[in-house]
MARVEXVO-219478 format. One record per residue: residue number from 1; residue in one letter; chain; x, y, z of N, C-alpha, C in turn. Coordinates in nm, 2 decimals. Example, Ala and Ser with C-alpha at 12.3 -4.5 7.8 and 13.67 -1.06 7.14 Angstrom:
<sites>
+-----+------+-------+--------+--------+--------+--------+--------+--------+--------+--------+--------+
|  nr | rest | kette |    n.u |    n.v |    n.w |   ca.u |   ca.v |   ca.w |    c.u |    c.v |    c.w |
+-----+------+-------+--------+--------+--------+--------+--------+--------+--------+--------+--------+
|   1 |    A |     A |   1.32 |  -0.57 |   0.78 |   1.23 |  -0.45 |   0.78 |   1.32 |  -0.33 |   0.78 |
|   2 |    S |     A |   1.28 |  -0.22 |   0.71 |   1.37 |  -0.11 |   0.71 |   1.29 |   0.00 |   0.79 |
+-----+------+-------+--------+--------+--------+--------+--------+--------+--------+--------+--------+
</sites>
This chain:
<sites>
+-----+------+-------+--------+--------+--------+--------+--------+--------+--------+--------+--------+
|  nr | rest | kette |    n.u |    n.v |    n.w |   ca.u |   ca.v |   ca.w |    c.u |    c.v |    c.w |
+-----+------+-------+--------+--------+--------+--------+--------+--------+--------+--------+--------+
|   1 |    M |     A |   9.26 |  -0.36 |   3.67 |   9.22 |  -0.46 |   3.57 |   9.07 |  -0.44 |   3.53 |
|   2 |    K |     A |   8.99 |  -0.42 |   3.63 |   8.84 |  -0.40 |   3.61 |   8.82 |  -0.27 |   3.53 |
|   3 |    R |     A |   8.90 |  -0.16 |   3.56 |   8.89 |  -0.04 |   3.48 |   8.93 |  -0.06 |   3.34 |
|   4 |    T |     A |   9.03 |  -0.14 |   3.31 |   9.08 |  -0.16 |   3.18 |   8.97 |  -0.23 |   3.10 |
|   5 |    I |     A |   8.91 |  -0.33 |   3.16 |   8.80 |  -0.41 |   3.09 |   8.68 |  -0.32 |   3.06 |
|   6 |    A |     A |   8.64 |  -0.24 |   3.16 |   8.53 |  -0.15 |   3.15 |   8.56 |  -0.04 |   3.04 |
|   7 |    L |     A |   8.68 |   0.01 |   3.04 |   8.72 |   0.11 |   2.94 |   8.72 |   0.05 |   2.80 |
|   8 |    L |     A |   8.77 |  -0.07 |   2.79 |   8.77 |  -0.14 |   2.66 |   8.63 |  -0.17 |   2.61 |
|   9 |    F |     A |   8.54 |  -0.21 |   2.70 |   8.40 |  -0.24 |   2.66 |   8.34 |  -0.11 |   2.61 |
|  10 |    L |     A |   8.36 |   0.00 |   2.69 |   8.30 |   0.13 |   2.65 |   8.35 |   0.18 |   2.51 |
|  11 |    L |     A |   8.48 |   0.16 |   2.49 |   8.54 |   0.19 |   2.36 |   8.48 |   0.12 |   2.25 |
|  12 |    V |     A |   8.46 |  -0.02 |   2.26 |   8.40 |  -0.10 |   2.16 |   8.26 |  -0.06 |   2.14 |
|  13 |    F |     A |   8.18 |  -0.03 |   2.24 |   8.04 |   0.01 |   2.23 |   8.03 |   0.14 |   2.15 |
|  14 |    C |     A |   8.12 |   0.24 |   2.19 |   8.11 |   0.37 |   2.12 |   8.15 |   0.35 |   1.97 |
|  15 |    F |     A |   8.25 |   0.27 |   1.94 |   8.29 |   0.24 |   1.80 |   8.17 |   0.18 |   1.72 |
|  16 |    A |     A |   8.11 |   0.08 |   1.78 |   7.99 |   0.01 |   1.71 |   7.88 |   0.11 |   1.69 |
|  17 |    T |     A |   7.85 |   0.19 |   1.79 |   7.74 |   0.29 |   1.78 |   7.77 |   0.39 |   1.67 |
|  18 |    A |     A |   7.90 |   0.44 |   1.66 |   7.94 |   0.53 |   1.56 |   7.93 |   0.47 |   1.42 |
|  19 |    M |     A |   7.96 |   0.34 |   1.41 |   7.96 |   0.27 |   1.28 |   7.81 |   0.26 |   1.23 |
|  20 |    Q |     A |   7.72 |   0.23 |   1.33 |   7.58 |   0.22 |   1.29 |   7.52 |   0.35 |   1.25 |
|  21 |    A |     A |   7.57 |   0.46 |   1.31 |   7.51 |   0.59 |   1.28 |   7.56 |   0.63 |   1.14 |
|  22 |    Q |     A |   7.67 |   0.58 |   1.09 |   7.72 |   0.61 |   0.96 |   7.65 |   0.53 |   0.85 |
|  23 |    A |     A |   7.59 |   0.42 |   0.88 |   7.53 |   0.33 |   0.78 |   7.40 |   0.40 |   0.73 |
|  24 |    P |     A |   7.37 |   0.40 |   0.60 |   7.25 |   0.47 |   0.56 |   7.13 |   0.38 |   0.60 |
|  25 |    A |     A |   7.02 |   0.46 |   0.64 |   6.90 |   0.39 |   0.69 |   6.83 |   0.32 |   0.57 |
|  26 |    P |     A |   6.79 |   0.19 |   0.59 |   6.72 |   0.13 |   0.48 |   6.59 |   0.20 |   0.45 |
|  27 |    K |     A |   6.55 |   0.19 |   0.32 |   6.43 |   0.25 |   0.27 |   6.34 |   0.15 |   0.22 |
|  28 |    P |     A |   6.20 |   0.17 |   0.24 |   6.11 |   0.08 |   0.19 |   6.11 |   0.06 |   0.04 |
|  29 |    D |     A |   6.08 |  -0.06 |   0.00 |   6.08 |  -0.09 |  -0.15 |   5.97 |   0.00 |  -0.21 |
|  30 |    P |     A |   6.00 |   0.06 |  -0.33 |   5.89 |   0.14 |  -0.40 |   5.76 |   0.06 |  -0.42 |
|  31 |    E |     A |   5.77 |  -0.07 |  -0.43 |   5.64 |  -0.15 |  -0.45 |   5.54 |  -0.12 |  -0.33 |
|  32 |    L |     A |   5.59 |  -0.09 |  -0.21 |   5.51 |  -0.06 |  -0.10 |   5.41 |   0.05 |  -0.12 |
|  33 |    M |     A |   5.44 |   0.14 |  -0.22 |   5.35 |   0.25 |  -0.25 |   5.21 |   0.19 |  -0.29 |
|  34 |    K |     A |   5.21 |   0.08 |  -0.35 |   5.08 |   0.02 |  -0.39 |   4.99 |   0.00 |  -0.27 |
|  35 |    L |     A |   5.05 |  -0.05 |  -0.15 |   4.97 |  -0.07 |  -0.03 |   4.92 |   0.06 |   0.03 |
|  36 |    S |     A |   4.99 |   0.17 |   0.01 |   4.95 |   0.30 |   0.07 |   4.81 |   0.34 |   0.02 |
|  37 |    V |     A |   4.76 |   0.29 |  -0.09 |   4.63 |   0.32 |  -0.13 |   4.52 |   0.29 |  -0.02 |
|  38 |    L |     A |   4.55 |   0.19 |   0.06 |   4.46 |   0.15 |   0.17 |   4.47 |   0.24 |   0.29 |
|  39 |    V |     A |   4.57 |   0.32 |   0.30 |   4.58 |   0.41 |   0.42 |   4.46 |   0.49 |   0.44 |
|  40 |    G |     A |   4.40 |   0.49 |   0.56 |   4.29 |   0.57 |   0.59 |   4.18 |   0.48 |   0.66 |
|  41 |    H |     A |   4.06 |   0.54 |   0.66 |   3.95 |   0.47 |   0.73 |   3.85 |   0.42 |   0.62 |
|  42 |    W |     A |   3.81 |   0.30 |   0.63 |   3.72 |   0.24 |   0.53 |   3.60 |   0.17 |   0.61 |
|  43 |    T |     A |   3.48 |   0.17 |   0.54 |   3.37 |   0.10 |   0.59 |   3.33 |  -0.01 |   0.49 |
|  44 |    W |     A |   3.28 |  -0.12 |   0.55 |   3.24 |  -0.24 |   0.47 |   3.10 |  -0.27 |   0.51 |
|  45 |    E |     A |   3.02 |  -0.30 |   0.41 |   2.88 |  -0.35 |   0.43 |   2.86 |  -0.46 |   0.33 |
|  46 |    G |     A |   2.81 |  -0.57 |   0.39 |   2.79 |  -0.69 |   0.30 |   2.72 |  -0.80 |   0.37 |
|  47 |    E |     A |   2.74 |  -0.92 |   0.30 |   2.67 |  -1.04 |   0.36 |   2.76 |  -1.16 |   0.34 |
|  48 |    W |     A |   2.78 |  -1.23 |   0.45 |   2.85 |  -1.36 |   0.44 |   2.74 |  -1.47 |   0.41 |
|  49 |    K |     A |   2.78 |  -1.56 |   0.33 |   2.69 |  -1.67 |   0.28 |   2.69 |  -1.78 |   0.39 |
|  50 |    P |     A |   2.58 |  -1.86 |   0.40 |   2.59 |  -1.98 |   0.49 |   2.69 |  -2.07 |   0.43 |
|  51 |    G |     A |   2.76 |  -2.14 |   0.51 |   2.87 |  -2.23 |   0.46 |   2.94 |  -2.30 |   0.58 |
|  52 |    P |     A |   3.07 |  -2.34 |   0.55 |   3.14 |  -2.41 |   0.65 |   3.17 |  -2.33 |   0.78 |
|  53 |    L |     A |   3.16 |  -2.20 |   0.77 |   3.19 |  -2.12 |   0.89 |   3.06 |  -2.07 |   0.97 |
|  54 |    G |     A |   2.95 |  -2.13 |   0.93 |   2.82 |  -2.09 |   1.00 |   2.71 |  -2.05 |   0.91 |
|  55 |    P |     A |   2.61 |  -1.99 |   0.97 |   2.49 |  -1.96 |   0.90 |   2.50 |  -1.83 |   0.81 |
|  56 |    G |     A |   2.60 |  -1.75 |   0.83 |   2.62 |  -1.63 |   0.75 |   2.53 |  -1.52 |   0.81 |
|  57 |    G |     A |   2.52 |  -1.41 |   0.73 |   2.44 |  -1.30 |   0.77 |   2.50 |  -1.17 |   0.73 |
|  58 |    K |     A |   2.43 |  -1.06 |   0.75 |   2.48 |  -0.93 |   0.71 |   2.59 |  -0.89 |   0.81 |
|  59 |    F |     A |   2.68 |  -0.81 |   0.75 |   2.79 |  -0.76 |   0.84 |   2.83 |  -0.62 |   0.80 |
|  60 |    T |     A |   2.88 |  -0.55 |   0.90 |   2.94 |  -0.42 |   0.88 |   3.08 |  -0.42 |   0.94 |
|  61 |    N |     A |   3.18 |  -0.35 |   0.88 |   3.31 |  -0.34 |   0.94 |   3.36 |  -0.20 |   0.92 |
|  62 |    E |     A |   3.45 |  -0.16 |   1.01 |   3.52 |  -0.04 |   1.00 |   3.67 |  -0.08 |   1.00 |
|  63 |    Q |     A |   3.75 |  -0.03 |   0.91 |   3.89 |  -0.07 |   0.90 |   3.97 |   0.06 |   0.89 |
|  64 |    T |     A |   4.07 |   0.07 |   0.98 |   4.17 |   0.18 |   0.97 |   4.30 |   0.13 |   0.94 |
|  65 |    C |     A |   4.37 |   0.18 |   0.84 |   4.50 |   0.13 |   0.79 |   4.60 |   0.24 |   0.80 |
|  66 |    R |     A |   4.72 |   0.21 |   0.84 |   4.83 |   0.30 |   0.84 |   4.96 |   0.23 |   0.81 |
|  67 |    M |     A |   5.06 |   0.30 |   0.75 |   5.19 |   0.25 |   0.73 |   5.26 |   0.25 |   0.87 |
|  68 |    I |     A |   5.34 |   0.14 |   0.90 |   5.41 |   0.13 |   1.03 |   5.56 |   0.09 |   1.00 |
|  69 |    L |     A |   5.63 |   0.10 |   1.11 |   5.77 |   0.05 |   1.11 |   5.85 |   0.11 |   0.99 |
|  70 |    G |     A |   5.85 |   0.25 |   0.99 |   5.92 |   0.32 |   0.89 |   5.87 |   0.31 |   0.75 |
|  71 |    G |     A |   5.74 |   0.27 |   0.73 |   5.68 |   0.25 |   0.60 |   5.70 |   0.12 |   0.54 |
|  72 |    F |     A |   5.76 |   0.02 |   0.61 |   5.78 |  -0.11 |   0.56 |   5.66 |  -0.20 |   0.56 |
|  73 |    F |     A |   5.56 |  -0.17 |   0.64 |   5.44 |  -0.25 |   0.65 |   5.31 |  -0.17 |   0.66 |
|  74 |    L |     A |   5.20 |  -0.23 |   0.62 |   5.07 |  -0.17 |   0.63 |   5.00 |  -0.24 |   0.74 |
|  75 |    Q |     A |   4.95 |  -0.17 |   0.84 |   4.87 |  -0.23 |   0.95 |   4.72 |  -0.19 |   0.94 |
|  76 |    C |     A |   4.63 |  -0.28 |   0.94 |   4.49 |  -0.25 |   0.94 |   4.42 |  -0.31 |   1.06 |
|  77 |    Q |     A |   4.35 |  -0.23 |   1.13 |   4.27 |  -0.27 |   1.25 |   4.13 |  -0.27 |   1.20 |
|  78 |    I |     A |   4.06 |  -0.38 |   1.23 |   3.92 |  -0.40 |   1.18 |   3.83 |  -0.44 |   1.29 |
|  79 |    S |     A |   3.72 |  -0.37 |   1.30 |   3.62 |  -0.40 |   1.40 |   3.48 |  -0.40 |   1.32 |
|  80 |    G |     A |   3.39 |  -0.49 |   1.37 |   3.26 |  -0.50 |   1.30 |   3.16 |  -0.58 |   1.37 |
|  81 |    K |     A |   3.05 |  -0.60 |   1.30 |   2.95 |  -0.69 |   1.35 |   2.90 |  -0.78 |   1.24 |
|  82 |    L |     A |   2.89 |  -0.91 |   1.28 |   2.84 |  -1.01 |   1.19 |   2.73 |  -1.09 |   1.26 |
|  83 |    A |     A |   2.61 |  -1.08 |   1.20 |   2.49 |  -1.14 |   1.26 |   2.48 |  -1.10 |   1.41 |
|  84 |    G |     A |   2.51 |  -0.97 |   1.44 |   2.49 |  -0.92 |   1.57 |   2.61 |  -0.94 |   1.66 |
|  85 |    A |     A |   2.71 |  -1.02 |   1.63 |   2.82 |  -1.05 |   1.71 |   2.94 |  -0.95 |   1.68 |
|  86 |    E |     A |   3.01 |  -0.91 |   1.78 |   3.12 |  -0.82 |   1.76 |   3.24 |  -0.90 |   1.70 |
|  87 |    T |     A |   3.32 |  -0.84 |   1.61 |   3.44 |  -0.90 |   1.56 |   3.55 |  -0.80 |   1.56 |
|  88 |    R |     A |   3.67 |  -0.85 |   1.58 |   3.79 |  -0.76 |   1.58 |   3.91 |  -0.84 |   1.51 |
|  89 |    S |     A |   3.98 |  -0.77 |   1.43 |   4.10 |  -0.83 |   1.36 |   4.21 |  -0.73 |   1.34 |
|  90 |    L |     A |   4.33 |  -0.79 |   1.33 |   4.45 |  -0.71 |   1.30 |   4.52 |  -0.78 |   1.18 |
|  91 |    E |     A |   4.55 |  -0.70 |   1.08 |   4.62 |  -0.75 |   0.96 |   4.74 |  -0.67 |   0.93 |
|  92 |    I |     A |   4.85 |  -0.73 |   0.90 |   4.98 |  -0.66 |   0.87 |   5.02 |  -0.72 |   0.73 |
|  93 |    D |     A |   5.04 |  -0.62 |   0.64 |   5.08 |  -0.66 |   0.50 |   5.21 |  -0.59 |   0.47 |
|  94 |    G |     A |   5.29 |  -0.66 |   0.39 |   5.42 |  -0.60 |   0.35 |   5.47 |  -0.65 |   0.22 |
|  95 |    Y |     A |   5.58 |  -0.61 |   0.17 |   5.64 |  -0.65 |   0.05 |   5.76 |  -0.73 |   0.07 |
|  96 |    D |     A |   5.77 |  -0.85 |   0.00 |   5.89 |  -0.94 |   0.01 |   5.97 |  -0.92 |  -0.11 |
|  97 |    P |     A |   6.08 |  -0.84 |  -0.10 |   6.16 |  -0.81 |  -0.23 |   6.24 |  -0.93 |  -0.28 |
|  98 |    V |     A |   6.26 |  -1.03 |  -0.20 |   6.32 |  -1.16 |  -0.24 |   6.23 |  -1.24 |  -0.33 |
|  99 |    N |     A |   6.11 |  -1.26 |  -0.29 |   6.01 |  -1.34 |  -0.37 |   5.92 |  -1.25 |  -0.46 |
| 100 |    K |     A |   5.94 |  -1.12 |  -0.45 |   5.87 |  -1.02 |  -0.53 |   5.72 |  -1.04 |  -0.52 |
| 101 |    N |     A |   5.67 |  -1.05 |  -0.39 |   5.53 |  -1.05 |  -0.37 |   5.49 |  -0.98 |  -0.24 |
| 102 |    F |     A |   5.36 |  -0.95 |  -0.23 |   5.31 |  -0.89 |  -0.11 |   5.27 |  -1.01 |  -0.01 |
| 103 |    S |     A |   5.30 |  -0.99 |   0.12 |   5.26 |  -1.09 |   0.22 |   5.15 |  -1.03 |   0.31 |
| 104 |    T |     A |   5.07 |  -1.12 |   0.36 |   4.97 |  -1.08 |   0.46 |   4.96 |  -1.17 |   0.57 |
| 105 |    E |     A |   4.95 |  -1.12 |   0.69 |   4.93 |  -1.20 |   0.82 |   4.82 |  -1.13 |   0.89 |
| 106 |    G |     A |   4.73 |  -1.21 |   0.95 |   4.62 |  -1.16 |   1.02 |   4.57 |  -1.24 |   1.14 |
| 107 |    Y |     A |   4.51 |  -1.17 |   1.23 |   4.47 |  -1.24 |   1.36 |   4.33 |  -1.18 |   1.40 |
| 108 |    S |     A |   4.24 |  -1.27 |   1.44 |   4.11 |  -1.23 |   1.48 |   4.09 |  -1.26 |   1.63 |
| 109 |    G |     A |   3.99 |  -1.18 |   1.69 |   3.96 |  -1.19 |   1.83 |   3.90 |  -1.33 |   1.86 |
| 110 |    D |     A |   3.86 |  -1.41 |   1.77 |   3.81 |  -1.54 |   1.80 |   3.92 |  -1.65 |   1.79 |
| 111 |    G |     A |   4.05 |  -1.60 |   1.78 |   4.16 |  -1.70 |   1.77 |   4.20 |  -1.74 |   1.64 |
| 112 |    S |     A |   4.12 |  -1.71 |   1.53 |   4.15 |  -1.75 |   1.40 |   4.27 |  -1.66 |   1.35 |
| 113 |    R |     A |   4.34 |  -1.72 |   1.25 |   4.45 |  -1.65 |   1.19 |   4.47 |  -1.68 |   1.04 |
| 114 |    W |     A |   4.53 |  -1.60 |   0.97 |   4.55 |  -1.62 |   0.83 |   4.69 |  -1.58 |   0.79 |
| 115 |    S |     A |   4.74 |  -1.64 |   0.68 |   4.87 |  -1.61 |   0.63 |   4.87 |  -1.63 |   0.48 |
| 116 |    G |     A |   4.92 |  -1.54 |   0.40 |   4.92 |  -1.57 |   0.25 |   4.99 |  -1.46 |   0.17 |
| 117 |    V |     A |   4.95 |  -1.45 |   0.05 |   5.00 |  -1.35 |  -0.04 |   4.89 |  -1.26 |  -0.10 |
| 118 |    I |     A |   4.93 |  -1.14 |  -0.14 |   4.84 |  -1.05 |  -0.21 |   4.90 |  -1.02 |  -0.35 |
| 119 |    T |     A |   4.82 |  -1.04 |  -0.45 |   4.86 |  -1.00 |  -0.59 |   4.79 |  -0.87 |  -0.63 |
| 120 |    I |     A |   4.86 |  -0.77 |  -0.67 |   4.80 |  -0.65 |  -0.71 |   4.83 |  -0.63 |  -0.86 |
| 121 |    T |     A |   4.72 |  -0.63 |  -0.94 |   4.72 |  -0.60 |  -1.08 |   4.63 |  -0.49 |  -1.11 |
| 122 |    G |     A |   4.68 |  -0.37 |  -1.14 |   4.60 |  -0.25 |  -1.16 |   4.52 |  -0.23 |  -1.04 |
| 123 |    N |     A |   4.39 |  -0.22 |  -1.05 |   4.30 |  -0.19 |  -0.94 |   4.23 |  -0.32 |  -0.88 |
| 124 |    T |     A |   4.29 |  -0.43 |  -0.92 |   4.24 |  -0.56 |  -0.87 |   4.34 |  -0.62 |  -0.77 |
| 125 |    W |     A |   4.30 |  -0.64 |  -0.65 |   4.38 |  -0.70 |  -0.55 |   4.32 |  -0.84 |  -0.52 |
| 126 |    T |     A |   4.41 |  -0.94 |  -0.51 |   4.36 |  -1.08 |  -0.48 |   4.44 |  -1.13 |  -0.36 |
| 127 |    W |     A |   4.37 |  -1.18 |  -0.26 |   4.43 |  -1.24 |  -0.15 |   4.42 |  -1.39 |  -0.17 |
| 128 |    A |     A |   4.53 |  -1.47 |  -0.14 |   4.53 |  -1.61 |  -0.14 |   4.59 |  -1.66 |  -0.01 |
| 129 |    D |     A |   4.51 |  -1.71 |   0.08 |   4.55 |  -1.73 |   0.22 |   4.52 |  -1.87 |   0.26 |
| 130 |    K |     A |   4.59 |  -1.91 |   0.37 |   4.56 |  -2.03 |   0.45 |   4.50 |  -1.97 |   0.57 |
| 131 |    W |     A |   4.38 |  -2.02 |   0.61 |   4.31 |  -1.96 |   0.72 |   4.28 |  -2.07 |   0.82 |
| 132 |    A |     A |   4.32 |  -2.05 |   0.94 |   4.29 |  -2.14 |   1.05 |   4.18 |  -2.09 |   1.14 |
| 133 |    V |     A |   4.07 |  -2.17 |   1.14 |   3.95 |  -2.13 |   1.21 |   3.90 |  -2.25 |   1.29 |
| 134 |    A |     A |   3.89 |  -2.23 |   1.42 |   3.83 |  -2.33 |   1.51 |   3.89 |  -2.47 |   1.49 |
| 135 |    G |     A |   4.02 |  -2.47 |   1.48 |   4.10 |  -2.60 |   1.47 |   4.10 |  -2.66 |   1.33 |
| 136 |    K |     A |   4.04 |  -2.59 |   1.23 |   4.04 |  -2.64 |   1.09 |   4.12 |  -2.54 |   1.00 |
| 137 |    Q |     A |   4.19 |  -2.59 |   0.90 |   4.25 |  -2.51 |   0.81 |   4.17 |  -2.50 |   0.68 |
| 138 |    Y |     A |   4.15 |  -2.38 |   0.63 |   4.08 |  -2.35 |   0.51 |   4.17 |  -2.28 |   0.41 |
| 139 |    R |     A |   4.14 |  -2.29 |   0.29 |   4.20 |  -2.20 |   0.18 |   4.10 |  -2.09 |   0.16 |
| 140 |    Y |     A |   4.15 |  -1.97 |   0.14 |   4.07 |  -1.85 |   0.13 |   4.12 |  -1.77 |   0.01 |
| 141 |    K |     A |   4.03 |  -1.72 |  -0.06 |   4.07 |  -1.62 |  -0.16 |   3.96 |  -1.51 |  -0.16 |
| 142 |    G |     A |   4.02 |  -1.39 |  -0.17 |   3.93 |  -1.27 |  -0.18 |   3.98 |  -1.18 |  -0.29 |
| 143 |    T |     A |   3.88 |  -1.12 |  -0.36 |   3.91 |  -1.03 |  -0.47 |   3.85 |  -0.89 |  -0.44 |
| 144 |    F |     A |   3.94 |  -0.79 |  -0.43 |   3.90 |  -0.65 |  -0.41 |   3.92 |  -0.58 |  -0.54 |
| 145 |    V |     A |   3.81 |  -0.52 |  -0.60 |   3.82 |  -0.44 |  -0.72 |   3.80 |  -0.29 |  -0.67 |
| 146 |    L |     A |   3.91 |  -0.22 |  -0.68 |   3.91 |  -0.08 |  -0.64 |   3.86 |   0.01 |  -0.75 |
| 147 |    A |     A |   3.76 |   0.09 |  -0.73 |   3.71 |   0.18 |  -0.83 |   3.81 |   0.28 |  -0.87 |
| 148 |    P |     A |   3.80 |   0.34 |  -0.99 |   3.90 |   0.44 |  -1.04 |   3.92 |   0.56 |  -0.94 |
| 149 |    D |     A |   3.82 |   0.59 |  -0.86 |   3.84 |   0.70 |  -0.76 |   3.92 |   0.66 |  -0.64 |
| 150 |    L |     A |   3.96 |   0.54 |  -0.63 |   4.05 |   0.48 |  -0.53 |   3.99 |   0.50 |  -0.39 |
| 151 |    A |     A |   3.86 |   0.53 |  -0.38 |   3.79 |   0.55 |  -0.26 |   3.67 |   0.46 |  -0.24 |
| 152 |    S |     A |   3.65 |   0.36 |  -0.32 |   3.54 |   0.27 |  -0.31 |   3.58 |   0.14 |  -0.39 |
| 153 |    G |     A |   3.50 |   0.04 |  -0.36 |   3.52 |  -0.09 |  -0.44 |   3.43 |  -0.20 |  -0.39 |
| 154 |    T |     A |   3.45 |  -0.31 |  -0.45 |   3.37 |  -0.43 |  -0.41 |   3.47 |  -0.54 |  -0.37 |
| 155 |    Y |     A |   3.42 |  -0.63 |  -0.29 |   3.51 |  -0.74 |  -0.24 |   3.42 |  -0.87 |  -0.24 |
| 156 |    K |     A |   3.48 |  -0.97 |  -0.30 |   3.42 |  -1.10 |  -0.30 |   3.51 |  -1.20 |  -0.24 |
| 157 |    E |     A |   3.46 |  -1.29 |  -0.16 |   3.54 |  -1.39 |  -0.08 |   3.49 |  -1.53 |  -0.11 |
| 158 |    E |     A |   3.58 |  -1.63 |  -0.12 |   3.55 |  -1.77 |  -0.13 |   3.64 |  -1.85 |  -0.03 |
| 159 |    I |     A |   3.59 |  -1.97 |   0.00 |   3.66 |  -2.05 |   0.09 |   3.66 |  -2.20 |   0.04 |
| 160 |    S |     A |   3.76 |  -2.27 |   0.08 |   3.77 |  -2.41 |   0.04 |   3.84 |  -2.50 |   0.15 |
| 161 |    L |     A |   3.80 |  -2.62 |   0.16 |   3.87 |  -2.71 |   0.25 |   3.98 |  -2.78 |   0.18 |
| 162 |    D |     A |   3.97 |  -2.80 |   0.05 |   4.08 |  -2.88 |  -0.02 |   4.15 |  -2.80 |  -0.12 |
| 163 |    G |     A |   4.12 |  -2.67 |  -0.15 |   4.19 |  -2.59 |  -0.24 |   4.14 |  -2.62 |  -0.39 |
| 164 |    T |     A |   4.04 |  -2.70 |  -0.40 |   3.99 |  -2.74 |  -0.54 |   3.85 |  -2.69 |  -0.55 |
| 165 |    T |     A |   3.76 |  -2.73 |  -0.45 |   3.62 |  -2.69 |  -0.46 |   3.60 |  -2.57 |  -0.37 |
| 166 |    W |     A |   3.56 |  -2.46 |  -0.44 |   3.54 |  -2.33 |  -0.37 |   3.39 |  -2.30 |  -0.35 |
| 167 |    T |     A |   3.37 |  -2.24 |  -0.24 |   3.23 |  -2.20 |  -0.20 |   3.23 |  -2.05 |  -0.17 |
| 168 |    P |     A |   3.13 |  -1.98 |  -0.23 |   3.12 |  -1.83 |  -0.20 |   3.11 |  -1.81 |  -0.05 |
| 169 |    L |     A |   3.18 |  -1.71 |   0.00 |   3.18 |  -1.68 |   0.14 |   3.11 |  -1.55 |   0.17 |
| 170 |    G |     A |   3.14 |  -1.45 |   0.09 |   3.08 |  -1.32 |   0.11 |   3.10 |  -1.22 |   0.00 |
| 171 |    E |     A |   3.02 |  -1.12 |   0.00 |   3.03 |  -1.01 |  -0.09 |   3.01 |  -0.88 |  -0.01 |
| 172 |    S |     A |   3.08 |  -0.77 |  -0.05 |   3.06 |  -0.65 |   0.02 |   3.10 |  -0.53 |  -0.06 |
| 173 |    R |     A |   3.05 |  -0.41 |  -0.02 |   3.09 |  -0.28 |  -0.08 |   3.18 |  -0.22 |   0.02 |
| 174 |    V |     A |   3.28 |  -0.16 |  -0.03 |   3.38 |  -0.09 |   0.06 |   3.39 |   0.05 |   0.02 |
| 175 |    T |     A |   3.40 |   0.14 |   0.12 |   3.40 |   0.28 |   0.09 |   3.50 |   0.35 |   0.19 |
| 176 |    K |     A |   3.58 |   0.44 |   0.13 |   3.68 |   0.52 |   0.22 |   3.60 |   0.63 |   0.28 |
| 177 |    T |     A |   3.61 |   0.65 |   0.41 |   3.53 |   0.75 |   0.48 |   3.62 |   0.82 |   0.58 |
| 178 |    K |     A |   3.56 |   0.92 |   0.64 |   3.63 |   0.98 |   0.76 |   3.59 |   0.90 |   0.88 |
| 179 |    P |     A |   3.68 |   0.88 |   0.98 |   3.64 |   0.80 |   1.10 |   3.53 |   0.88 |   1.18 |
| 180 |    A |     A |   3.45 |   0.81 |   1.25 |   3.35 |   0.87 |   1.33 |   3.42 |   0.94 |   1.45 |
| 181 |    P |     A |   3.37 |   1.05 |   1.49 |   3.43 |   1.12 |   1.61 |   3.43 |   1.03 |   1.73 |
| 182 |    K |     A |   3.54 |   1.04 |   1.81 |   3.55 |   0.96 |   1.93 |   3.46 |   1.02 |   2.04 |
| 183 |    K |     A |   3.40 |   0.94 |   2.11 |   3.31 |   0.99 |   2.22 |   3.38 |   1.00 |   2.35 |
+-----+------+-------+--------+--------+--------+--------+--------+--------+--------+--------+--------+
</sites>
């Protein structure tokens, strides 16, 4: 009896595996090609303004982005310095074919996190997020204007507590570069 059950289980398992092997692999939506512009290594130089998140100051970031999970998502790892303090973040962006928009999720080494949508119109990318920082929720919007060379651009950020009154948060220049050699 045990052999019959084991043989039946093995037969069902083999059949299910064979059926999966015959199904065509899903392909990323063509809209994801827009995100691939960010694949590579980028440097950011700019200044955060004094405001609800602190005194502000000059910052530098390095960001490395790559397509992951079969090309369905863009992952960006960010490290930098803001007013002398080290920062680290991870962002994952994708395309939602049901809602026809780009999604973004991010996490920082200080415990903050964000979630929202990205709108891409030509060379202008706009982030509209809810951002949780130190137990408070903020509304965030950022606008990235990519230069025609697709290797540089400018980024402006704003923040709001109520989604109505917006305060400038930062401005930066962004440049695609080669990563520094590892030591």
